[in-house]
C-alpha positions in Angstrom: -19.8 -1.9 11.0 -19.5 0.9 8.4 -19.7 3.5 11.1 -16.9 1.8 12.9 -14.7 1.7 9.8 -15.3 5.4 9.2 -14.4 6.2 12.8 -11.3 4.2 12.7 -10.2 6.1 9.6 -10.9 9.4 11.3 -9.1 8.4 14.5 -6.0 7.4 12.6 -6.1 10.7 10.6 -6.4 12.8 13.7 -4.4 11.0 16.4 -1.4 13.3 15.8 -3.3 16.4 14.8 -2.8 18.3 18.0 0.9 17.7 18.0 2.1 18.1 14.5 2.3 20.8 11.9 0.6 20.2 8.6 2.9 19.3 5.7 2.4 19.3 2.0 4.0 17.4 -0.9 6.4 18.6 -3.5 7.5 15.5 -5.3 10.8 15.0 -7.1 10.5 13.6 -10.6 12.7 10.6 -9.9 11.6 8.0 -7.3 14.3 7.5 -4.7 14.4 4.3 -2.6 12.9 6.2 0.3 10.0 7.2 -1.9 9.4 3.6 -2.8 9.2 2.8 1.0 6.5 5.4 1.4 4.7 4.0 -1.6 4.6 0.6 0.0 3.2 2.1 3.1 0.4 3.9 1.2 -0.7 0.9 -0.9 -3.2 -0.3 1.7 -4.8 3.1 1.7 -4.9 3.1 -2.1 -6.7 -0.3 -1.9 -9.1 1.1 0.7 -9.9 4.1 -1.6 -10.3 1.8 -4.6 -12.7 -0.5 -2.8 -14.7 2.4 -1.6 -14.9 3.9 -5.1 -16.0 0.5 -6.6 -18.6 0.1 -3.9 -20.0 3.6 -4.7 -20.1 2.8 -8.4 -22.2 -0.2 -7.5 -24.3 1.6 -4.9 -24.1 5.4 -5.6 -26.8 6.2 -3.1 -24.9 4.9 -0.1 -24.5 8.0 2.0 -22.4 6.2 4.6 -20.1 4.9 1.9 -19.5 8.4 0.7 -18.4 9.4 4.2 -16.1 6.4 4.3 -14.5 7.5 1.1 -14.0 11.0 2.4 -12.3 9.6 5.5 -10.1 7.5 3.3 -9.0 10.4 1.2 -8.3 12.4 4.3 -6.1 9.6 5.7 -4.3 9.5 2.3 -3.6 13.2 2.6 -2.2 12.7 6.1 0.1 9.9 5.3 1.3 11.3 1.9 1.2 14.9 2.9 -0.7 15.5 -0.4 -3.2 18.4 0.0 -4.5 17.5 -3.4 -6.7 14.9 -1.6 -8.4 17.6 0.4 -10.9 18.6 -2.3 -11.7 14.9 -2.9 -12.4 14.4 0.7 -14.6 17.4 0.8 -16.5 16.4 -2.3 -17.1 12.9 -0.9 -18.3 14.2 2.5 -20.6 16.8 0.9 -22.0 14.1 -1.4 -22.9 12.1 1.7 -24.6 15.1 3.2 -26.5 15.7 -0.1 -27.8 12.1 0.1 -28.7 12.3 3.8 -28.4 15.5 5.8 -30.4 14.6 8.9 -28.5 12.5 11.4 -25.4 12.3 9.2 -22.7 12.9 11.9 -20.1 10.9 10.0 -19.9 13.4 7.2 -19.8 16.3 9.6 -16.9 14.7 11.5 -15.0 14.2 8.1 -15.6 17.9 7.2 -14.5 18.9 10.7 -11.3 16.8 10.4 -10.7 18.3 7.0 -11.1 21.8 8.3 -8.5 21.1 11.0 -6.1 19.7 8.4 -6.6 22.9 6.4 -6.1 25.0 9.6 -9.6 26.4 9.3 -10.1 25.9 13.0 -13.2 28.0 13.3 -15.0 25.9 10.6 -13.7 22.7 12.3 -15.2 23.9 15.6 -18.6 24.5 13.9 -18.7 21.2 12.1 -17.8 19.3 15.4 -20.6 21.1 17.2 -23.0 20.2 14.5 -21.9 16.5 14.7 -22.4 16.7 18.5 -26.0 17.9 18.0 -26.6 14.7 16.0 -24.9 12.5 18.7 -23.9 14.2 22.0 -21.8 11.1 22.8 -19.7 11.2 19.6 -16.1 10.8 20.9 -14.6 11.5 17.5 -16.5 14.7 17.2 -15.2 15.7 20.6 -11.7 15.0 19.3 -12.2 17.3 16.3 -13.7 19.9 18.7 -10.7 19.6 21.1 -8.2 20.1 18.3 -10.0 23.1 16.9 -10.5 24.8 20.3 -6.9 24.1 21.2 -5.6 25.9 18.1 -8.1 28.8 18.5 -6.8 29.4 22.0 -9.9 28.4 23.9 -8.0 26.5 26.6 -10.9 25.9 28.9 -13.2 24.8 26.1 -10.5 22.5 24.7 -9.9 20.9 28.1 -13.6 20.3 28.5 -13.8 18.6 25.0 -10.8 16.4 25.9 -12.5 15.4 29.1 -15.7 14.5 27.3 -13.7 12.4 24.9 -11.9 10.7 27.8 -15.2 10.0 29.5 -16.9 8.8 26.3 -14.1 6.8 24.6 -10.9 6.5 26.6 -8.0 5.3 24.4 -4.9 6.4 22.5 -6.6 9.3 20.6 -8.1 10.7 23.8 -4.9 10.2 25.9 -2.8 11.9 23.3 -5.0 14.9 23.3 -5.1 15.0 27.1 -1.3 14.8 27.1 -1.0 17.8 24.8 -3.6 19.7 26.9 -1.4 19.2 30.0 1.7 20.1 28.1 0.2 23.4 27.0 -0.4 24.2 30.7 3.2 23.4 31.6 2.4 20.1 33.4 5.1 18.0 31.7 5.4 15.1 34.1 1.6 14.5 33.9 1.7 14.9 30.1 4.4 12.3 29.9 2.4 9.9 32.1 -0.6 10.2 29.9 1.4 9.6 26.8 2.8 6.5 28.3 -0.8 5.4 29.0 -1.5 6.1 25.3 1.4 3.9 24.4 -0.1 1.1 26.5 -3.2 1.4 24.3 -1.3 1.3 21.0 -2.7 -1.6 18.9 -0.3 -1.5 15.9 3.2 -0.5 15.1 2.2 2.9 13.7 0.3 3.8 16.9 3.3 2.7 18.9 5.7 4.8 16.8 3.4 7.8 17.2 3.4 7.5 21.0 7.1 6.8 21.2 7.8 9.9 19.1 5.7 12.1 21.3 7.5 10.7 24.4 10.7 11.5 22.6 9.6 15.1 22.0 8.6 15.5 25.6 12.0 14.2 26.7 13.9 16.4 24.2 11.9 19.4 25.4 13.3 19.0 28.9 16.9 18.4 27.7 16.9 14.6 28.2 18.9 13.6 25.1 19.4 10.0 26.1 15.7 9.5 26.9 14.7 11.2 23.7 17.1 9.1 21.6 15.8 5.9 23.2 12.2 6.8 22.4 13.0 7.8 18.8 14.9 4.6 18.3 11.9 2.6 19.6 9.6 4.5 17.3 11.7 3.7 14.3 12.0 0.1 15.4 8.2 -0.1 15.4 7.8 1.9 12.2 10.9 2.5 10.1 9.0 4.9 7.9 8.0 7.3 10.7 8.9 10.8 9.5 8.3 12.4 12.9 10.6 9.9 14.6 13.4 10.5 12.1 13.0 14.2 12.6 13.4 13.6 16.3 16.5 11.5 15.8 17.9 14.3 13.6 17.4 16.9 16.4 19.2 14.6 18.9 22.1 14.0 16.5 22.5 17.7 16.0 22.4 18.3 19.7 25.1 15.6 20.2 27.3 17.3 17.6 26.7 14.8 14.8 25.9 17.4 12.2 26.5 15.0 9.2 24.1 12.4 10.7 21.4 15.1 11.4 21.8 16.4 7.8 21.5 12.9 6.4 18.2 12.4 8.4 16.8 15.7 7.2 17.8 15.0 3.6 15.9 11.7 3.7 12.8 12.8 5.5 12.3 15.9 3.4 12.7 13.9 0.3 9.9 11.6 1.5 7.6 14.2 3.1 8.6 17.8 2.2 6.6 20.0 4.5 7.5 23.6 5.0 8.4 23.2 8.7 10.8 20.3 8.0 12.3 22.1 5.0 12.9 25.2 7.1 14.6 23.2 9.8 16.7 21.4 7.2 17.8 24.8 5.8 18.7 26.0 9.2 21.1 23.1 9.7 22.5 23.5 6.3 23.3 27.1 7.1 25.0 25.9 10.3 27.1 23.6 8.1 28.0 26.5 5.8 26.1 25.1 2.9 24.1 28.2 2.2 23.3 27.5 -1.4 21.6 24.2 -0.5 19.9 26.0 2.4 18.4 28.5 -0.1 17.2 25.6 -2.2 15.3 24.1 0.7 13.7 27.4 1.4 12.5 27.7 -2.2 11.0 24.2 -1.9 9.3 25.2 1.4 7.8 28.2 -0.4 6.5 26.0 -3.2 5.1 23.5 -0.7 3.3 26.3 1.2 1.8 27.6 -2.0 0.5 24.1 -2.8 -1.0 23.8 0.7 -2.9 27.1 0.3 -3.9 26.3 -3.3 -5.8 23.3 -1.9 -7.7 25.3 0.7 -5.2 25.4 3.5 -4.1 28.5 5.5 -1.1 28.7 7.7 0.2 32.0 8.8 2.8 30.5 11.0 4.6 28.8 8.1 4.3 31.9 6.1 5.9 34.0 8.9 8.6 31.4 9.4 9.5 31.5 5.7 9.5 35.3 5.8 11.9 35.3 8.8 14.1 32.7 7.2 14.5 34.8 4.1 14.9 38.2 5.8 11.4 39.6 5.0 10.7 40.9 8.5 7.7 43.1 7.6 6.1 40.2 5.8 6.6 38.0 8.8 4.8 40.5 11.1 1.9 40.8 8.6 1.5 37.0 8.4 1.9 36.4 12.1 -0.6 39.2 13.0 -3.1 37.8 10.5 -2.8 34.4 12.1 -3.2 35.9 15.6 -6.4 37.6 14.4 -7.7 34.1 13.5 -6.5 32.2 16.6 -4.8 32.7 19.9 -2.7 29.6 20.3 0.6 30.2 22.3 2.7 29.3 19.2 1.0 32.1 17.3 1.7 34.6 20.2 5.3 33.5 20.3 5.7 33.8 16.5 4.2 37.2 16.4 6.4 38.3 19.2 9.5 37.1 17.5 8.5 38.6 14.2 7.9 42.0 15.9 11.3 41.7 17.6 13.0 41.0 14.2 11.3 44.1 12.9 12.7 46.2 15.8 9.3 46.6 17.5 10.3 45.2 20.9 7.8 47.1 23.1 4.9 45.6 21.2 6.7 42.2 21.0 6.9 42.0 24.7 3.2 41.9 25.1 2.9 38.8 22.9 5.9 37.1 24.3 4.3 37.3 27.7 1.0 36.2 26.3 2.7 33.0 24.9 3.7 31.8 28.4 0.5 33.0 30.1 -1.2 29.5 29.9 1.6 27.8 31.8 3.8 26.4 29.0 7.3 27.9 29.1 9.5 25.9 26.7 13.0 26.9 25.9 12.2 28.6 22.6 9.5 30.8 24.3 12.0 31.7 27.1 14.7 32.5 24.6 12.5 34.8 22.6 11.2 36.6 25.7 14.8 36.9 27.0 16.1 38.6 23.9 13.1 40.9 23.7 13.7 41.9 27.3 17.4 42.4 26.6 16.6 44.6 23.6 14.4 46.7 25.9 17.2 47.1 28.4 15.6 44.8 31.0 18.8 43.0 32.0 17.5 41.1 35.1 14.4 39.8 33.3 16.6 38.9 30.3 19.0 37.0 32.5 16.2 35.1 34.1 14.6 34.0 30.8 17.9 33.1 29.1 18.8 31.0 32.2 15.5 29.3 32.0 15.8 28.6 28.3 19.2 26.9 28.7 18.2 25.3 32.0 15.1 23.7 30.5 16.8 22.4 27.4 20.4 23.5 26.6 20.0 21.8 23.2 16.8 23.5 22.1 18.3 25.0 18.9 21.6 24.6 17.1 21.5 28.3 16.2 19.7 30.0 19.1 21.3 27.9 21.8 24.8 29.4 21.2 23.3 32.9 20.9 21.5 32.4 24.2 24.8 31.4 25.9 26.7 34.4 24.5 23.9 36.8 25.6 23.8 35.2 29.1 27.6 35.4 29.4 27.5 39.1 28.5 24.9 39.6 31.2 27.1 38.0 33.8 25.3 34.7 33.9 26.6 31.3 32.8 25.3 28.0 31.3 
C-alpha cells in the first residue's frame, strides 16, 4: 500500500513534466484572493506532509516512509512552484537510501523526478536507470527516464522508454508522454488522439484539466482558436485553479484581439504562480499594450524567480537566454543558450540558440541550429518563423518565403509580436497571409 501511495504521488508530480516549463515562486507580501485559492488547493498536500512527518517521528527507521515524504515534498514544489521544497525532497529521499540502499527503487524514482524538476536531466536519466536495475518493470521509472531522454535529445531512447511505460502501465501518465513524443515528431493528429485517450483515463478534476489543457495547446498550435478556447474552458470548469489552462485562455484572448482580457488573465496567473516563462509572456503583452514600465517590472520579477530556482539546485539556460533576449543582452543570450545546448539537444534548445545567434547578428551559424530544431519532424510556427527570418537575413528569399508562409499557415496567431512581423516580412517578399 505504501509503495502505491508513493507512486501515486510521483505520477501526479510528473504527469505534466514533459509538457511544461518549470516555474518558481516569488511571493507578494499581501495575500490576494487568488493566492487564498491556491492555499486551499495546497492544504491537502500540507496535510499529507504533516502526516508523513508525524509518522516518521514515531517510526524514524521507516525507509519507505522517508521516500513517501520526499514524494510529498516534490508534489508540493510542483503545485506551489516553490523550489524551496527541492532540498527537503532530496534530504528525505537520501535518508531513505541511507536506511535501505538495496532494492530501494522508490527513493531512486523520487531522486530522478527531482533531478528532472531541477532540469538536471543527465542525473535524472542515471537515477531512472538505477531504479530500473532494481525493478525492470517499474513504469514510473520509465516515466522519469522518458522525460530525461526527451530533454537530452535522445529521441529514440525516449520513444523506447515511453513504449515500455505503455506496455507496463498504460494510463494517463503514459499516454501523455506518448502524445508529446508524437508531437515532437510532427505527428499532431496522432498526438491529439493519444491525449484524448489520456483524457478518457482521467480520474479526478485535476487530471481532466491537465488533459484538456494539453488538447487546447495542440489545437492552438494548429491555429484552431475555437477548439483551443473550448478545451481551455473545459479545463477551467474541471479545475478553476489551473494555471496552465488560464495561460491558454489568455493566449486565445490575445489572438482574438481581447488584449485587456489576456492581460487580466496573465496578471492573475503570475500573481499565483510567478514562473519566469509566464512573467516573460506577460511582459511581452504589456509591451504590446504600451505599458513598458509594467513590462520591465515583470522582467525584474522573472529574473528574481530564475535566481531562486537556481539557488535551490535548478538549472535552466533557456529561461536565462529568454530573459537576456527580452532585456536586450544578446551576447548573454548566446552564452546561456550555447551552455544549455552543451547539456542537452532538445529541439527547443536548438531553436533558442538559433534565435539568440540571429539576434547577435550571427546568422550563418544560426541557420545550422534552426535547421537542427526541425530535424526531428516538429515544425511549429515559432520554429518556422525563426528559420524564415534567419534565411531572410542571409538573403535566401525563396527559403524565407516558404518558412514564413508555413509559420502563418500553421498558426497565424502564434505570437502577438512575431505574427505581425512575419506578415510584414512575407508581404515584402511578395507573399501574402
